[in-house]
C-alpha positions as CSV (number, residue, x, y, z in Angstrom):
1,M,53.2,34.6,35.1
2,R,49.8,36.1,34.3
3,S,51.0,36.7,30.7
4,V,52.1,33.0,30.4
5,F,48.8,31.8,31.8
6,R,46.9,34.0,29.4
7,S,48.9,32.7,26.4
8,V,48.3,29.1,27.4
9,L,44.5,29.8,27.9
10,V,44.3,31.4,24.4
11,A,46.1,28.5,22.8
12,L,43.8,26.0,24.6
13,V,40.7,27.8,23.4
14,A,42.1,27.8,19.8
15,V,42.8,24.0,20.0
16,L,39.3,23.3,21.3
17,A,37.8,25.5,18.5
18,L,39.8,23.7,15.9
19,G,38.8,20.3,17.3
20,A,35.1,21.4,17.1
21,V,35.5,22.3,13.5
22,V,37.2,19.1,12.6
23,S,34.6,17.1,14.5
24,A,31.8,18.9,12.8
25,S,33.4,18.3,9.4
26,A,34.0,14.6,10.1
27,F,30.4,14.0,11.1
28,A,28.7,16.3,8.7
29,S,25.5,14.8,7.2
30,P,25.2,14.5,3.4
31,G,23.2,17.2,1.6
32,W,21.8,17.8,-1.8
33,E,23.4,19.9,-4.6
34,V,21.9,20.9,-7.9
35,K,23.7,22.1,-11.0
36,E,22.3,25.4,-12.4
37,G,23.8,27.5,-15.1
38,G,26.8,25.2,-15.2
39,A,27.6,25.6,-11.5
40,W,26.9,23.4,-8.5
41,K,24.8,24.9,-5.8
42,A,24.1,23.4,-2.3
43,L,20.4,23.5,-1.4
44,G,19.8,25.5,1.7
45,T,17.7,24.1,4.6
46,G,14.1,23.8,3.3
47,E,15.0,24.7,-0.3
48,S,13.6,22.1,-2.7
49,R,13.7,21.0,-6.3
50,N,11.3,18.7,-8.2
51,V,12.9,15.5,-9.6
52,M,12.1,12.6,-11.9
53,V,13.3,9.0,-11.5
54,E,13.4,6.3,-14.1
55,G,14.9,2.9,-14.1
56,G,15.1,-0.4,-15.9
57,T,14.7,-4.0,-14.7
58,Q,14.0,-4.4,-11.0
59,V,14.2,-7.9,-9.3
60,M,12.4,-8.5,-6.0
61,A,13.1,-11.6,-4.0
62,W,10.4,-12.6,-1.5
63,S,11.3,-15.1,1.2
64,Y,7.9,-16.8,1.1
65,S,8.9,-19.8,3.3
66,Q,12.1,-21.4,4.6
67,G,14.2,-22.3,1.6
68,T,11.6,-21.0,-0.9
69,S,12.0,-17.6,-2.6
70,I,9.5,-16.1,-5.0
71,V,11.0,-13.8,-7.6
72,F,9.2,-10.8,-9.0
73,T,10.7,-9.1,-12.0
74,C,9.5,-5.7,-13.3
75,G,10.8,-4.2,-16.6
76,T,10.6,-0.5,-15.6
77,V,10.2,1.8,-12.7
78,R,9.2,5.5,-12.6
79,S,8.4,8.1,-10.0
80,T,8.4,11.8,-9.3
81,G,9.0,13.8,-6.2
82,K,11.3,16.4,-4.7
83,I,14.5,16.8,-2.8
84,V,14.8,19.1,0.1
85,G,18.0,20.8,1.5
86,G,19.0,20.2,5.0
87,N,21.5,18.4,7.3
88,P,20.9,15.7,6.2
89,G,19.1,16.2,2.9
90,T,15.6,14.7,2.7
91,G,13.0,14.2,0.0
92,E,9.5,13.1,-0.9
93,V,8.6,10.5,-3.5
94,S,5.2,10.5,-5.2
95,S,3.7,7.1,-6.1
96,I,6.3,4.8,-7.5
97,S,5.1,2.8,-10.5
98,Y,6.5,-0.5,-11.5
99,S,5.5,-1.9,-15.0
100,E,5.9,-5.1,-16.9
101,C,5.9,-7.1,-13.6
102,G,5.6,-10.9,-13.4
103,V,6.5,-13.9,-11.3
104,S,9.8,-15.1,-12.8
105,N,10.1,-18.5,-11.2
106,I,6.5,-19.8,-11.3
107,S,5.1,-20.4,-14.8
108,G,1.8,-18.6,-15.5
109,C,1.7,-16.5,-12.4
110,E,1.1,-12.8,-12.5
111,L,1.0,-10.0,-10.0
112,K,-0.3,-6.4,-9.6
113,S,-1.5,-3.9,-7.1
114,P,-5.3,-3.9,-6.3
115,G,-7.2,-2.1,-8.9
116,N,-4.4,-2.2,-11.5
117,R,-4.1,-4.4,-14.5
118,A,-1.8,-7.4,-14.3
119,G,1.8,-6.4,-14.4
120,K,1.6,-3.0,-12.7
121,I,2.5,-2.3,-9.1
122,T,2.1,1.2,-7.5
123,T,3.1,2.3,-4.0
124,A,2.1,5.0,-1.6
125,N,4.2,8.1,-1.2
126,A,7.5,7.8,0.7
127,E,9.9,10.0,2.6
128,T,13.6,9.9,2.0
129,T,16.7,10.7,4.0
130,L,20.3,10.8,2.8
131,V,22.6,8.5,4.8
132,T,26.3,7.8,5.1
133,F,27.6,4.2,5.2
134,E,30.2,3.1,7.7
135,G,32.4,1.7,4.9
136,G,32.1,5.0,2.9
137,G,29.7,6.3,0.3
138,T,26.2,7.7,0.6
139,G,22.7,6.4,0.0
140,E,19.0,7.3,0.3
141,K,16.7,5.7,2.9
142,F,13.1,5.3,1.8
143,S,10.4,4.9,4.4
144,H,6.6,5.3,4.6
145,G,4.8,6.7,7.6
146,G,1.0,7.0,8.1
147,S,-0.7,3.6,8.3
148,G,2.6,1.9,7.7
149,T,1.3,0.2,4.5
150,W,3.6,1.1,1.7
151,F,2.2,-1.1,-1.0
152,E,-0.1,-4.1,-1.6
153,V,0.3,-6.9,-4.1
154,E,-2.0,-9.6,-5.5
155,I,-0.7,-12.8,-7.1
156,G,-2.7,-15.1,-9.2
157,K,-3.6,-16.4,-12.7
158,E,-6.1,-15.4,-15.4
159,E,-7.1,-11.8,-14.8
160,N,-10.8,-10.9,-15.2
161,E,-10.9,-8.2,-17.8
162,T,-13.8,-6.3,-16.1
163,T,-12.9,-6.5,-12.4
164,H,-9.1,-6.9,-12.9
165,K,-9.2,-9.6,-10.2
166,F,-7.4,-13.0,-10.7
167,K,-9.6,-16.0,-11.3
168,K,-7.2,-18.6,-10.0
169,A,-4.6,-18.9,-7.3
170,C,-1.0,-19.2,-8.1
171,G,-0.2,-22.7,-6.7
172,A,-0.1,-22.6,-2.9
173,L,0.4,-18.8,-2.8
174,P,-2.4,-16.8,-1.0
175,T,-4.9,-15.0,-3.2
176,M,-5.5,-12.2,-0.6
177,K,-3.9,-8.8,-0.8
178,L,-0.3,-9.0,0.6
179,V,0.8,-5.9,2.5
180,G,4.3,-4.5,2.2
181,V,5.9,-2.3,4.9
182,G,9.3,-1.2,6.0
183,T,12.3,0.7,4.6
184,V,14.7,0.4,1.7
185,V,18.2,1.8,1.4
186,S,19.9,2.6,-1.9
187,K,23.4,3.6,-3.0
188,L,23.9,6.9,-4.7
189,E,26.7,7.6,-7.2
190,T,27.3,10.3,-9.8
191,G,27.6,8.7,-13.2
192,A,28.6,9.9,-16.7
193,G,27.1,13.2,-17.8
194,G,26.3,14.2,-14.2
195,N,23.4,11.8,-13.8
196,L,22.8,10.6,-10.3
197,G,22.7,6.9,-10.3
198,E,20.8,5.0,-7.7
199,S,21.2,1.3,-7.1
200,F,19.3,-1.1,-4.9
201,A,22.2,-3.5,-4.2
202,F,21.6,-4.5,-0.6
203,T,20.0,-7.9,-1.2
204,S,20.3,-9.3,2.4
205,P,17.5,-8.5,4.9
206,G,18.8,-6.1,7.5
207,Q,21.8,-5.0,5.4
208,E,22.4,-1.2,5.8
209,G,19.0,-0.8,7.4
210,N,16.8,-2.6,4.9
211,D,13.8,-4.1,6.6
212,L,11.2,-4.3,3.8
213,T,8.7,-7.1,4.2
214,L,5.8,-8.5,2.2
215,A,3.1,-10.3,4.3
216,S,5.7,-10.1,7.2
217,K,8.3,-12.0,5.2
218,P,11.6,-10.4,3.9
219,L,11.5,-8.7,0.5
220,T,14.7,-7.4,-1.1
221,I,15.1,-5.3,-4.3
222,A,17.9,-5.4,-6.8
223,G,18.0,-2.8,-9.7
224,S,19.1,0.6,-10.7
225,E,17.6,3.9,-11.7
226,V,18.6,7.5,-12.4
227,Q,17.5,10.7,-10.6
228,A,17.4,13.9,-12.5
229,P,15.9,17.4,-12.0
230,A,12.4,17.9,-13.5
231,S,12.1,20.3,-16.4
232,G,13.3,23.8,-15.4
233,E,14.6,22.6,-12.0
234,G,18.3,22.4,-12.9
235,E,20.7,20.4,-15.0
236,A,21.9,17.6,-12.7
237,L,21.8,16.4,-9.1
238,R,24.5,15.1,-6.7
239,V,25.2,14.6,-3.1
240,A,27.5,17.2,-1.7
241,P,31.1,15.9,-1.9
């Protein structure tokens, strides 16, 4: 009897252990991998690599008032930063720079960050965290701590060449600095050549955790970019499969 009980106990322990492994696997958080010397390597906890990010057209829709959306379009976006190994993987993004920006749906209106020339928006640094979507796939969540102010935007007409301030208002839009806060979530997919594609496709406020606002009103971003290792930091990036 003691032998039978012992066998049952051993089997039960084995089942519980297997269940723990399956559970851990099922709920494992996404991590970063870098390709070095032709082979993929998972970044260990705290291990980091410098990265570069470049993208094309970015469209930002600002819900200025009920039924009225102001559309900003920027021709390019660039940033630098680093990715950090962990469970989940994290990262840091240095100032993001948007260039060739304008107000698409109001003639003659321009925008910029304070101190910049018209057409250029820059943001404060951001922290990133890899996330898994309920429907499958992975993404990267961008957020900004500190004061909570991620970026500021000025909208107007006729830039003063000396002070870089706008001389005229853009219709009924406020001429004051507009403060942007909140978080943005992107989708990550490995594309051709091993490049890590990042798309900002969640264009509904609140979708997948997006809560970005400008002057306390919803702002969504649509566009894509590519993340790659900085020079000497590897050959390609991906999220651990």
